[in-house]
N, C-alpha and C positions, 0 to 999 in steps of 0.2 A: 729605207734608203730613199724613197723620193722625196721626203721632207729636206734630206741634205741638199739634194739639187735643188730645189728651190729656195732654200735658207742662202746657198752661195750664189743662187745667179742673183737674187735679191741684193744681197752684200756688194756684189759687182757692177749693179747698176746705181746704187748708193754711192760707192768709191768712185764710179766715173761722173757722176753730177758733182759730186765735191772736187773732182779734180777740173770738172770744167770751171767751175767759179773759182779756182786757183790759178786755172791759166789766165781768164780772162783778168786777174788783179795783179797776176805777175808780168803778164803783157802791159797793162796799163802804167806799171811802175819802170818797166823797163825804159834808157835811155838810147839804147843801140841795138842792131842787129845780133849781137855775140849773146847780149843778155837776154835776147828774146829767147833766142837758140837754148841757152842754159835754162830758164823757166821751162820752156817746152820737154825738154829733157828729165828735168827734175818731176814734172807731172806725170810723163809717161812711166817712170822708173816707178812712181806710184801706183799708177793704176793696172799696168800689164801685169804683176803678179796675182792680182786679186782676180781678173781674168781667166787668166793659165790655170787657178787653181779650181775656179768655178768650171772650165771645161774639164780637168781631169776628174772633178767629182761627177761631171755628166756622164763621159764615157765609163768610169766605174759603175756606175750606179744602171747604165744601160747594159753592159755587158760588152762593151766593144773595147774593154782597155784590160 
């Protein structure tokens, strides 16, 4: 089960890095504050589920869940 925890943690980090690049690209192309807010919200909606899944797997494998 420890392998699953490591795998999901690595996936979460990779997705966070991809999200960072997407955020910079989106903010570079945004023309107004509402567009910047929309880009930020979309990136968060993309990144947060992977983080939550990684934390759930961590809790399950450590016996706290």
